[in-house]
Residue, then its C-alpha position, 0 to 999 in steps of 0.5 A: m323157477y325157470f325150470l318150474l315153469i318150463g315143466i308146468v308148461a311142458l305138462a300141460l302139453k302133454y296133458l293136452e296132448i298138443g304139438p310134439v310133447a304129445t309124442w315125448s316121454w315121461l321122463i322128458v317132460l317131467a325133467p324140469f321138475g327134478l333139475a328145479v329140485l336139483w337148482w333149489w339144492y344147490a342154491d341153498a348149498s352153496g350159500y346163494t340164496k343167503k347171499k341174495e337174501i343179504e343184498k336185497m336186505e342191505k339194498r331196503t336198509k341203504d333206500r330207508i337211510e336215503k329216504s330219511r336223510e332227504a325227509m331230514g333235508m340233508l344232502s345224499a352221498k349220491r348228491k354231494k358228488k355231482 
């Protein structure tokens, strides 16, 4: 995501001819977009994206269970330790 934001900013600066970016090669200005594509490919191929998705789902499940326990008046595992 950061590569994409950097690429958009660099592209805008190059197009509007602002600062030192105006003198840079188009290859340098467009490089963050290529790096973003490589990162997304790597994240999908390595399972990083799926791992993060599973972690997010597990957190939502734990939060939902915790909320249900509190609604029923049961002590949560966090409160029992205290």
